[in-house]
Backbone as ProteinMPNN parsed JSONL, in Angstrom:
{"seq_chain_A": "XXXXXXXXXXXXXXXXXXXXXXXXXXXXXXXXXXXXXXXXXXXXXXXXXXXXXXXXXXXXXXXXXXXXXXXXXXXXXXXXXXXXXXXXXXXXXXXXXXXXXXXXXXXXXXXXXXXXXXXXXXXXXXXXXXXXXXXXXXXXXXXXXXXXXXXXXXXXXXXXX", "coords_chain_A": {"N_chain_A": [[-14.25, 10.926, -2.981], [-15.044, 8.725, -5.346], [-14.905, 5.693, -7.719], [-16.938, 5.673, -9.363], [-17.686, 8.279, -9.853], [-15.652, 9.768, -11.196], [-12.854, 9.517, -13.656], [-11.151, 6.725, -14.404], [-7.504, 6.869, -15.15], [-5.86, 5.593, -16.387], [-3.899, 3.872, -15.946], [-3.547, 4.013, -12.548], [-5.908, 2.956, -10.537], [-9.122, 4.948, -9.641], [-9.205, 6.093, -6.383], [-11.023, 5.012, -3.225], [-11.749, 6.356, -0.426], [-13.519, 5.757, 1.442], [-13.61, 3.006, 1.947], [-11.625, 2.342, 3.311], [-11.26, 3.669, 5.633], [-10.762, 3.818, 8.841], [-10.793, 0.792, 9.743], [-11.052, -2.186, 10.426], [-9.32, -5.0, 9.816], [-8.534, -8.787, 9.381], [-6.009, -10.777, 8.372], [-5.386, -13.984, 6.799], [-2.664, -16.012, 6.147], [-2.711, -14.138, 3.713], [-1.906, -13.768, 0.567], [1.032, -12.148, -1.447], [3.298, -10.898, -4.089], [6.406, -10.043, -3.499], [8.965, -7.54, -3.005], [11.979, -5.745, -3.052], [12.559, -2.104, -2.734], [15.417, 0.056, -3.702], [16.316, 2.701, -1.842], [16.777, 6.33, -1.407], [17.199, 8.099, 1.594], [14.58, 7.633, 2.095], [13.343, 8.063, -0.411], [11.905, 6.705, -3.172], [13.92, 4.81, -5.695], [13.767, 2.953, -7.517], [11.357, 2.234, -7.928], [8.987, 2.233, -9.784], [9.726, 0.839, -12.034], [10.494, -1.804, -10.371], [7.57, -2.355, -9.905], [6.213, -2.345, -12.449], [7.744, -4.447, -13.432], [6.911, -6.421, -12.403], [4.075, -6.262, -12.119], [3.946, -7.001, -14.706], [4.51, -10.027, -14.447], [2.744, -10.856, -12.604], [-0.302, -10.617, -14.544], [0.854, -11.92, -16.889], [0.579, -14.533, -15.026], [-2.242, -14.45, -14.842], [-3.114, -13.514, -12.379], [-3.831, -11.147, -11.408], [-5.273, -9.21, -8.39], [-8.852, -8.061, -6.879], [-8.809, -5.893, -5.993], [-6.594, -3.429, -6.411], [-4.094, -3.305, -4.375], [-1.217, -2.182, -2.705], [1.296, -2.203, -0.408], [3.99, -1.02, 1.193], [7.011, -1.507, 2.797], [8.534, 0.508, 4.99], [11.491, 0.001, 5.79], [14.0, 1.085, 5.954], [15.88, 3.743, 5.679], [17.345, 3.611, 3.462], [16.417, 1.438, 1.516], [12.935, 0.023, 0.86], [10.218, -2.618, 1.335], [7.778, -3.795, -0.847], [5.113, -4.887, -1.321], [2.374, -6.427, -3.308], [-0.763, -7.157, -3.596], [-2.29, -10.241, -4.367], [-4.25, -12.42, -6.482], [-3.267, -15.499, -6.627], [-0.481, -17.904, -6.593], [2.282, -16.508, -8.252], [4.35, -17.108, -10.86], [7.76, -17.203, -10.799], [7.701, -14.986, -9.247], [8.721, -13.199, -6.364], [7.16, -14.918, -3.629], [5.159, -13.615, -0.557], [3.599, -14.116, 2.528], [1.182, -12.59, 4.279], [-0.138, -12.39, 7.693], [-2.709, -11.323, 10.154], [-4.154, -8.831, 12.414], [-5.014, -5.565, 11.68], [-5.411, -2.191, 11.753], [-6.786, 0.047, 10.061], [-6.055, 3.64, 8.592], [-6.734, 6.555, 6.801], [-5.211, 9.125, 5.209], [-3.967, 12.346, 3.557], [-2.518, 14.071, 1.315], [0.646, 15.44, 0.582], [3.22, 13.529, -0.145], [5.532, 13.833, 2.209], [4.337, 14.367, 4.28], [4.371, 12.047, 5.557], [5.875, 11.124, 7.712], [4.574, 12.309, 9.958], [2.196, 11.158, 9.827], [2.674, 8.918, 10.461], [2.959, 8.725, 13.497], [0.449, 9.9, 14.283], [-0.875, 7.471, 13.684], [-0.06, 6.301, 15.321], [-1.025, 7.156, 17.786], [-3.541, 6.806, 17.272], [-3.642, 4.184, 17.385], [-3.051, 3.613, 19.688], [-5.014, 4.961, 21.155], [-7.331, 3.161, 20.672], [-6.764, 1.181, 22.45], [-4.79, -0.635, 21.663], [-1.496, -1.903, 20.898], [0.789, -1.179, 18.399], [2.264, -3.172, 16.276], [3.82, -3.264, 13.963], [3.943, -0.976, 10.401], [2.778, -0.627, 7.733], [2.515, 1.324, 4.991], [0.49, 2.212, 2.081], [0.343, 3.669, -0.863], [-1.763, 4.885, -3.09], [-2.097, 5.314, -4.913], [0.379, 6.295, -8.047], [2.104, 9.472, -8.647], [2.127, 10.501, -10.844], [-1.17, 9.985, -11.374], [-2.043, 10.997, -9.096], [-2.136, 13.479, -9.099], [-3.496, 13.955, -11.335], [-5.864, 12.798, -10.425], [-6.046, 14.504, -8.57], [-5.962, 14.25, -5.756], [-4.254, 13.194, -3.188], [-4.049, 10.31, -1.673], [-3.026, 7.817, 0.981], [-2.825, 4.926, 2.9], [-2.703, 3.88, 5.946], [-1.796, 0.762, 7.665], [-1.847, -0.793, 10.472], [-0.282, -3.27, 12.067], [-1.886, -5.043, 14.874], [-1.842, -7.476, 16.227]], "CA_chain_A": [[-14.285, 10.376, -4.628], [-15.668, 7.37, -5.895], [-14.778, 5.422, -8.789], [-17.956, 5.949, -10.262], [-17.491, 9.39, -10.052], [-13.7, 9.674, -11.498], [-12.598, 8.304, -15.16], [-9.596, 6.286, -14.645], [-6.197, 7.593, -15.72], [-6.018, 4.17, -17.542], [-2.941, 3.508, -15.206], [-4.026, 3.755, -11.089], [-7.63, 3.405, -10.783], [-9.632, 6.12, -9.046], [-9.278, 5.471, -4.836], [-12.285, 5.403, -2.67], [-11.251, 6.265, 0.999], [-14.13, 5.093, 2.898], [-13.498, 1.927, 1.979], [-10.51, 1.807, 3.72], [-10.963, 4.839, 6.524], [-10.966, 3.241, 10.18], [-11.159, -0.591, 9.626], [-10.109, -3.188, 11.202], [-9.024, -6.214, 9.061], [-7.603, -9.477, 9.596], [-5.555, -11.502, 7.249], [-4.852, -14.972, 7.62], [-1.931, -15.961, 5.106], [-2.747, -13.191, 2.428], [-0.708, -13.437, -0.529], [1.388, -11.102, -2.079], [4.223, -10.581, -4.697], [7.277, -9.171, -2.252], [10.275, -6.91, -3.805], [12.534, -4.793, -2.704], [13.002, -1.145, -3.595], [16.204, 0.768, -3.046], [16.065, 4.359, -1.726], [17.439, 7.308, -0.817], [16.397, 9.041, 2.291], [13.131, 7.37, 1.978], [13.1, 8.472, -1.527], [12.381, 5.565, -3.805], [14.716, 5.593, -6.409], [13.239, 2.117, -8.473], [9.797, 1.514, -7.742], [8.492, 2.405, -11.002], [10.714, -0.087, -12.655], [9.913, -2.826, -9.803], [6.16, -2.445, -10.219], [6.267, -3.009, -13.744], [7.99, -6.009, -13.3], [5.755, -7.665, -11.389], [2.842, -6.689, -12.974], [3.894, -8.013, -15.992], [4.213, -11.021, -13.729], [1.39, -11.258, -12.172], [-0.358, -10.381, -15.782], [0.959, -12.932, -17.399], [-0.175, -15.429, -14.388], [-3.894, -14.271, -14.224], [-3.324, -13.52, -10.676], [-4.748, -9.421, -10.692], [-6.468, -9.129, -7.124], [-10.282, -7.971, -7.294], [-8.769, -4.37, -5.854], [-5.502, -2.841, -6.206], [-3.319, -2.719, -2.958], [0.102, -2.434, -2.748], [1.72, -2.158, 0.695], [5.4, -1.081, 1.167], [7.426, -1.741, 4.478], [9.875, 1.38, 4.874], [12.209, -0.474, 6.407], [15.131, 1.769, 6.456], [16.52, 5.65, 4.876], [17.719, 3.232, 1.955], [15.474, 0.737, 0.881], [11.687, -0.788, 1.376], [9.753, -3.791, 0.736], [6.825, -3.647, -1.645], [3.84, -6.334, -1.246], [1.835, -6.506, -4.112], [-1.784, -7.927, -3.583], [-2.604, -10.954, -5.928], [-5.265, -13.567, -6.458], [-2.661, -16.731, -6.328], [0.51, -17.58, -6.791], [2.905, -15.785, -9.534], [5.373, -17.981, -11.097], [8.781, -16.162, -11.65], [8.203, -13.767, -8.283], [9.046, -14.031, -4.865], [6.01, -14.61, -2.595], [5.379, -13.636, 0.867], [2.103, -14.143, 2.958], [0.869, -11.839, 5.967], [-1.193, -12.742, 8.319], [-2.277, -10.637, 11.437], [-5.344, -7.948, 12.687], [-4.685, -4.459, 10.919], [-6.015, -1.171, 11.688], [-6.376, 1.382, 8.771], [-6.842, 4.792, 8.509], [-6.561, 7.186, 5.176], [-4.601, 10.314, 5.233], [-4.316, 12.686, 2.372], [-1.485, 15.315, 1.134], [2.361, 15.077, -0.177], [4.18, 12.434, 0.553], [6.551, 14.439, 2.928], [3.635, 14.345, 5.386], [4.452, 10.557, 5.915], [6.346, 10.871, 8.981], [3.457, 13.252, 10.552], [1.155, 10.429, 9.548], [3.136, 7.839, 11.219], [2.934, 9.42, 14.884], [-1.054, 10.268, 14.286], [-1.396, 6.374, 13.394], [0.376, 5.294, 16.607], [-1.774, 7.428, 18.906], [-4.985, 6.518, 17.044], [-4.179, 2.741, 17.595], [-3.201, 3.584, 21.206], [-6.476, 5.442, 21.678], [-7.936, 2.039, 20.496], [-6.076, 0.653, 23.342], [-3.721, -1.607, 21.1], [-0.048, -1.888, 20.694], [1.419, -1.321, 16.658], [3.76, -4.183, 16.082], [4.425, -3.216, 12.449], [3.54, -0.198, 9.976], [2.573, -0.484, 6.407], [1.644, 2.154, 3.896], [-0.227, 2.237, 1.048], [0.635, 4.725, -1.566], [-2.664, 4.615, -3.341], [-1.541, 6.019, -6.493], [1.315, 6.885, -8.099], [2.52, 10.501, -8.489], [1.119, 11.507, -12.028], [-2.241, 9.503, -10.998], [-2.584, 11.553, -7.68], [-1.967, 14.861, -9.726], [-4.775, 13.98, -12.136], [-7.465, 13.009, -9.464], [-6.531, 16.255, -7.268], [-5.95, 13.65, -4.414], [-2.929, 11.859, -2.697], [-4.194, 9.04, -0.646], [-2.004, 7.39, 1.42], [-3.454, 4.514, 3.685], [-1.594, 3.336, 6.908], [-2.003, -0.401, 8.164], [-0.863, -0.884, 11.736], [-0.484, -4.472, 12.542], [-1.902, -4.659, 15.92], [-1.831, -8.742, 17.086]], "C_chain_A": [[-13.814, 8.792, -4.792], [-15.508, 7.153, -7.373], [-15.852, 5.685, -9.478], [-17.748, 7.347, -10.863], [-16.209, 10.427, -11.203], [-13.621, 9.051, -12.717], [-11.386, 8.017, -14.409], [-8.532, 6.909, -15.738], [-5.925, 6.444, -16.857], [-4.425, 3.529, -16.406], [-3.384, 3.239, -13.436], [-5.68, 3.693, -10.969], [-7.85, 4.552, -9.4], [-9.497, 5.328, -7.164], [-10.538, 6.094, -4.193], [-11.699, 5.306, -0.854], [-12.019, 5.459, 1.961], [-14.195, 3.524, 2.897], [-12.695, 1.071, 3.07], [-10.431, 2.674, 5.339], [-11.615, 3.967, 7.9], [-11.352, 1.642, 10.203], [-10.372, -1.037, 10.281], [-10.161, -4.33, 10.091], [-8.153, -7.375, 9.589], [-7.574, -10.39, 8.466], [-4.96, -12.726, 7.529], [-4.013, -15.56, 5.89], [-2.518, -15.355, 3.594], [-1.511, -13.447, 1.621], [-0.251, -12.178, -1.008], [2.758, -11.339, -2.773], [5.102, -9.584, -3.786], [8.413, -8.672, -3.364], [10.472, -6.168, -3.29], [13.045, -3.091, -3.56], [14.06, -0.489, -2.977], [15.495, 2.227, -3.257], [17.116, 5.165, -1.253], [16.619, 8.425, -0.018], [14.719, 8.504, 2.301], [12.311, 7.671, 0.608], [13.32, 7.094, -2.623], [12.945, 5.352, -5.141], [14.232, 4.197, -7.705], [11.968, 1.17, -8.49], [9.024, 1.532, -8.675], [8.949, 1.16, -11.953], [10.093, -1.584, -11.592], [8.351, -3.494, -9.753], [5.772, -3.041, -11.725], [6.43, -4.08, -14.019], [7.37, -6.648, -13.199], [4.724, -7.414, -11.633], [2.858, -7.177, -13.457], [3.81, -9.493, -15.25], [3.017, -11.274, -13.752], [0.056, -11.043, -13.509], [-0.892, -11.524, -16.503], [0.275, -14.46, -16.425], [-1.713, -15.505, -14.411], [-3.531, -14.148, -12.782], [-3.515, -12.219, -10.297], [-5.628, -9.816, -9.697], [-7.724, -8.169, -7.847], [-9.736, -6.217, -7.018], [-7.531, -4.494, -5.97], [-5.102, -2.069, -5.044], [-1.75, -2.957, -3.492], [0.695, -2.082, -1.023], [3.233, -2.107, 0.857], [5.914, -0.868, 3.039], [8.575, -0.537, 4.401], [10.808, 0.925, 6.059], [13.723, 0.379, 6.787], [15.467, 2.846, 5.478], [16.832, 4.516, 3.284], [17.209, 1.842, 1.009], [13.894, 0.289, 1.891], [11.193, -1.858, 0.577], [8.406, -3.572, -0.015], [5.845, -5.09, -1.645], [2.666, -5.812, -2.265], [0.548, -7.527, -3.816], [-2.204, -8.991, -4.607], [-3.485, -12.031, -5.354], [-4.563, -15.126, -6.365], [-1.15, -16.668, -6.593], [1.29, -17.138, -8.239], [4.245, -16.718, -9.537], [6.761, -16.845, -11.582], [9.095, -14.937, -10.573], [8.116, -14.597, -7.042], [7.586, -13.707, -4.159], [5.935, -14.104, -1.257], [3.64, -13.702, 1.245], [2.282, -13.463, 4.293], [-0.483, -12.109, 6.529], [-1.283, -11.488, 10.047], [-3.653, -9.465, 11.466], [-4.345, -6.323, 11.931], [-5.503, -3.7, 11.151], [-6.042, -0.505, 10.669], [-7.127, 2.46, 9.22], [-6.272, 5.487, 7.386], [-6.282, 8.364, 5.691], [-4.309, 10.954, 3.874], [-3.374, 13.737, 2.161], [-0.134, 14.461, 0.839], [2.845, 14.178, 0.634], [5.227, 12.833, 1.601], [5.947, 14.487, 3.99], [4.27, 12.88, 6.614], [4.893, 10.324, 7.787], [5.021, 11.231, 10.511], [2.576, 12.115, 10.852], [1.032, 8.921, 10.681], [2.859, 7.47, 12.947], [1.21, 9.596, 14.837], [-1.525, 8.782, 14.573], [-0.844, 5.73, 14.686], [-0.503, 5.65, 17.278], [-2.79, 7.171, 18.323], [-4.595, 4.753, 17.046], [-3.985, 2.696, 19.231], [-4.571, 4.175, 21.839], [-7.509, 4.344, 21.576], [-7.49, 1.102, 21.537], [-5.449, -0.793, 22.736], [-2.73, -0.975, 21.14], [0.432, -2.141, 18.943], [2.456, -1.959, 17.075], [4.367, -3.821, 14.775], [3.598, -1.926, 11.845], [3.705, -0.282, 8.74], [2.279, 0.704, 5.746], [1.631, 1.565, 2.754], [-0.5, 3.58, 0.175], [-0.675, 4.558, -2.44], [-2.913, 4.573, -5.352], [-0.255, 6.433, -6.507], [1.066, 8.32, -8.5], [1.718, 11.234, -9.59], [-0.401, 11.308, -11.432], [-2.931, 10.778, -9.723], [-2.653, 12.892, -8.347], [-3.353, 14.971, -10.422], [-5.978, 13.994, -11.455], [-7.105, 14.02, -8.711], [-5.906, 15.707, -5.854], [-4.582, 12.949, -4.206], [-2.955, 11.198, -1.553], [-3.151, 8.184, -0.157], [-2.817, 6.538, 2.693], [-2.452, 3.699, 4.554], [-2.218, 2.005, 7.088], [-1.291, -0.87, 9.145], [-1.045, -2.096, 11.961], [-0.62, -4.661, 14.26], [-2.215, -6.307, 16.886], [-0.365, -9.201, 16.793]], "O_chain_A": [[-12.846, 8.075, -4.537], [-15.81, 8.006, -8.207], [-15.508, 6.062, -10.598], [-17.655, 7.574, -12.069], [-16.229, 11.551, -11.705], [-14.297, 8.038, -12.899], [-10.695, 8.879, -13.865], [-8.769, 7.311, -16.877], [-5.827, 6.642, -18.068], [-4.295, 2.308, -16.495], [-3.53, 2.05, -13.153], [-6.444, 4.547, -11.416], [-7.058, 4.865, -8.511], [-9.716, 4.14, -6.931], [-11.02, 7.204, -4.422], [-11.338, 4.281, -0.276], [-11.613, 4.763, 2.891], [-14.784, 2.894, 3.776], [-12.827, -0.063, 3.532], [-9.583, 2.304, 6.151], [-12.774, 3.553, 7.932], [-12.391, 1.377, 10.808], [-9.295, -0.615, 10.7], [-11.235, -4.458, 9.504], [-7.12, -7.091, 10.195], [-8.518, -10.761, 7.769], [-4.076, -12.763, 8.386], [-4.578, -15.53, 4.797], [-2.705, -16.038, 2.587], [-0.347, -13.338, 2.004], [-0.992, -11.195, -1.013], [3.519, -12.02, -2.086], [4.65, -8.512, -3.384], [8.683, -9.305, -4.385], [9.543, -5.525, -2.8], [13.668, -2.964, -4.613], [13.937, -0.315, -1.764], [14.723, 2.732, -4.072], [18.173, 4.75, -0.777], [15.819, 9.261, -0.438], [13.808, 9.285, 2.574], [11.092, 7.587, 0.459], [14.396, 6.559, -2.889], [12.197, 5.892, -5.956], [14.392, 4.548, -8.874], [11.694, 0.024, -8.846], [8.105, 0.726, -8.529], [8.043, 0.652, -12.614], [9.283, -2.347, -12.118], [8.023, -4.673, -9.617], [5.12, -4.06, -11.955], [5.665, -4.787, -14.674], [7.176, -7.606, -13.948], [3.978, -8.372, -11.431], [2.097, -8.142, -13.379], [2.83, -10.142, -15.615], [2.322, -11.779, -14.634], [-0.887, -11.668, -13.024], [-2.007, -11.992, -16.735], [-0.39, -15.318, -17.006], [-2.333, -16.501, -14.04], [-3.892, -15.103, -12.094], [-3.436, -11.917, -9.106], [-6.576, -10.575, -9.897], [-7.668, -7.672, -8.972], [-10.2, -5.341, -7.748], [-7.075, -5.602, -5.688], [-5.392, -0.929, -4.68], [-1.301, -3.678, -4.383], [-0.177, -1.339, -0.573], [3.813, -3.175, 0.659], [5.394, -0.341, 4.023], [9.539, -0.765, 3.67], [10.807, 1.495, 7.15], [14.362, 0.205, 7.824], [15.201, 2.584, 4.305], [16.443, 4.867, 2.17], [17.716, 1.454, -0.044], [13.764, 0.249, 3.114], [11.554, -2.083, -0.579], [7.816, -2.767, 0.705], [6.201, -6.194, -2.055], [2.069, -4.777, -1.968], [0.824, -8.726, -3.797], [-2.472, -8.582, -5.737], [-3.516, -12.45, -4.197], [-5.344, -16.011, -6.015], [-0.584, -15.592, -6.79], [0.776, -17.504, -9.296], [4.969, -16.994, -8.58], [6.732, -15.965, -12.442], [10.046, -14.158, -10.632], [7.77, -15.731, -6.712], [7.018, -12.615, -4.124], [7.033, -14.246, -0.72], [2.706, -13.427, 0.492], [3.157, -13.64, 5.141], [-1.589, -12.062, 5.991], [-0.365, -11.045, 10.737], [-4.158, -9.283, 10.359], [-3.121, -6.274, 11.802], [-6.633, -4.115, 10.893], [-4.905, -0.445, 10.2], [-8.186, 2.523, 9.844], [-5.231, 4.997, 6.948], [-6.99, 8.78, 6.608], [-4.378, 10.168, 2.929], [-3.446, 14.529, 3.1], [0.057, 13.245, 0.862], [2.858, 14.111, 1.863], [5.927, 11.86, 1.878], [6.676, 14.649, 4.969], [4.475, 12.799, 7.825], [4.396, 9.65, 8.689], [4.766, 10.631, 11.555], [2.164, 11.993, 12.006], [0.162, 8.282, 11.272], [2.641, 6.381, 13.477], [0.803, 9.173, 15.92], [-2.368, 8.595, 15.45], [-1.252, 4.617, 15.017], [-1.173, 4.702, 17.687], [-3.584, 7.357, 19.245], [-5.513, 4.059, 16.608], [-4.614, 1.92, 19.95], [-5.043, 3.805, 22.915], [-8.521, 4.447, 22.269], [-8.011, -0.004, 21.391], [-5.627, -1.875, 23.295], [-2.694, 0.238, 21.346], [0.372, -3.249, 18.41], [3.321, -1.635, 17.888], [5.536, -4.162, 14.594], [2.613, -1.604, 12.508], [4.851, -0.02, 8.374], [1.327, 1.172, 6.371], [2.39, 0.686, 2.346], [-1.378, 4.398, 0.452], [-0.588, 3.339, -2.585], [-3.501, 4.104, -6.326], [0.343, 6.848, -5.514], [-0.113, 8.586, -8.736], [0.943, 12.18, -9.452], [-0.945, 12.325, -11.002], [-4.076, 11.223, -9.644], [-3.611, 13.501, -7.87], [-4.181, 15.848, -10.175], [-6.915, 14.774, -11.629], [-8.032, 14.515, -8.07], [-5.449, 16.456, -4.991], [-3.997, 12.256, -5.038], [-2.184, 11.342, -0.603], [-2.329, 7.807, -0.992], [-3.434, 7.238, 3.496], [-1.563, 2.993, 4.077], [-3.361, 1.99, 6.63], [-0.183, -1.358, 8.923], [-2.247, -2.292, 12.14], [0.381, -4.464, 14.949], [-2.713, -6.296, 18.012], [0.075, -10.227, 17.311]]}, "name": "protein", "num_of_chains": 1, "seq": "XXXXXXXXXXXXXXXXXXXXXXXXXXXXXXXXXXXXXXXXXXXXXXXXXXXXXXXXXXXXXXXXXXXXXXXXXXXXXXXXXXXXXXXXXXXXXXXXXXXXXXXXXXXXXXXXXXXXXXXXXXXXXXXXXXXXXXXXXXXXXXXXXXXXXXXXXXXXXXXXX"}
């Protein structure tokens, strides 16, 4: 599915899995807006409001990144940290920088499969002769857009250095 073939919903952009499948990415002090989302057994309770709030700050600052990317650090059953890619510092937002080498793999299916995908990602990293230090999930669209596009892609980013 490429963005040229699929009409945008106006919410989440169509996702092209080839752009992220089996890649090695190196970031040095890549900046993100960071926020915390409350969860109940990994089910986000206030993600929508956190995203809307932060996207408004990003828009106001003229800091929207070229590509829509948000990483989730599923820290516990009760909460996760989100990292929204930005082009520059955003006043009024908590900022974070990520550095390192990351291996990526794209998965497609219902969110309930994330545990299985995490295990597959660990095996993928090991097969590459690397050690996974940290795992981030990138949910490429909201559930409404995933339904509209007919695909629910999730990219896993494994930090390997």
